[in-house]
C-alpha positions in Angstrom: 11.5 25.8 14.1 11.3 22.0 14.5 12.4 20.5 17.8 14.6 17.4 17.6 14.7 14.6 19.9 17.0 11.3 20.0 15.0 8.4 21.7 16.6 5.2 23.1 14.4 2.5 24.9 15.3 -1.4 25.8 12.4 -3.3 25.2 8.6 -2.8 24.0 7.3 -2.0 27.4 9.9 1.0 27.6 9.2 2.0 24.0 5.3 2.5 24.7 5.9 4.3 28.1 8.1 7.0 25.9 5.4 7.3 23.6 2.5 7.7 26.1 4.8 10.6 27.6 5.2 12.2 24.4 1.5 11.7 23.9 1.1 13.8 27.4 3.2 16.5 25.9 1.1 16.5 22.5 -2.0 16.7 24.4 -1.1 20.3 25.8 -0.3 21.4 22.3 -2.9 23.0 19.9 -4.0 20.5 16.8 -2.1 20.7 13.9 1.2 19.1 15.1 3.5 17.4 12.5 5.9 14.9 14.1 8.7 13.0 12.0 9.6 9.6 13.2 13.0 8.4 12.0 15.2 5.3 12.5 16.0 1.8 11.0 13.5 -1.0 10.6 12.5 -2.5 13.8 13.7 0.2 16.1 10.1 0.9 17.6 8.6 3.6 15.7 5.2 1.9 15.3 5.5 1.0 19.0 6.3 4.3 20.0 3.0 5.4 18.2 1.3 2.8 20.3 2.2 4.8 23.3 1.2 7.9 21.9 -2.4 6.6 21.0 -3.0 4.9 24.1 -2.2 8.3 26.1 -5.0 9.6 23.9 -7.4 6.7 25.0 -7.2 4.4 21.9 -8.2 1.0 23.2 -7.9 -0.9 19.9 -4.8 -2.1 18.1 -2.3 0.4 16.4 -1.1 -1.4 13.4 1.7 -0.3 11.2 0.2 1.4 8.0 3.3 0.0 6.1 0.8 -1.4 3.0 -2.1 1.2 3.6 0.2 4.2 4.0 -2.0 5.9 6.7 -4.0 4.6 9.7 -6.5 7.4 10.5 -7.9 7.5 14.2 -10.9 9.9 15.4 -10.2 10.4 19.3 -11.8 12.5 21.6 -9.2 15.2 21.2 -9.4 15.0 17.3 -7.9 13.5 14.4 -4.3 11.4 14.3 -3.1 10.4 11.6 -0.3 7.5 11.3 1.8 7.3 8.0 4.3 4.9 7.0 6.0 6.3 3.9 8.4 2.8 3.9 7.0 1.7 0.8 6.9 4.8 -1.3 9.4 4.9 -4.1 8.7 8.4 -5.2 7.6 11.2 -2.9 5.1 12.4 -5.6 3.0 9.2 -4.7 1.8 11.7 -1.9 0.1 13.6 -4.2 -1.6 10.8 -5.8 -3.0 9.2 -2.5 -4.4 12.6 -1.5 -2.2 13.5 1.2 -3.1 17.3 0.6 -6.7 16.5 1.8 -5.3 15.0 5.3 -3.6 18.5 5.8 -7.1 20.2 5.8 -7.8 18.7 9.1 -6.4 20.2 12.4 -4.8 17.1 13.2 -1.8 15.2 14.8 0.4 13.6 12.1 3.0 10.9 12.9 5.0 10.1 10.0 7.3 7.5 10.1 10.1 7.4 7.1 9.6 11.3 6.3 12.6 11.6 4.1 10.5 9.2 1.7 8.2 12.2 1.3 10.6 15.0 1.1 9.4 18.0 -1.0 5.7 16.9 -0.4 5.5 17.1 3.4 4.9 20.0 5.8 7.8 20.9 8.0 8.0 18.8 11.1 7.2 20.6 14.4 8.9 17.8 16.2 11.6 15.2 14.7 12.1 12.2 16.7 15.0 9.8 15.8 14.9 6.4 17.4 17.9 4.2 17.5 20.1 1.9 19.4 
């Protein structure tokens, strides 16, 4: 059963801090965690992800994979995949991009706009709604 949370943060620093706290919670979990990140445009899903990545020791940029659909990260704890499905028109596109191959890794998947991949995505272990 998926855990569901509603988050609100005022400002970028607060959202990064929330992401870092969530990263701490994730670091106690076994690999293979699917996290849905939901919220309107500009609500801070990628900023939240930046906080998660900082907790895991990532020093570089955490950019939105809006055009690439996925940003893979190989970290000390293992693989983290950040997906942004906003530009997808049909969930079947996940099959064409080889999404199933990503599921072969015991990784952490952070998926923005998961409703656009409905029917092709695994069930969420955690669903986070970010909003005002």
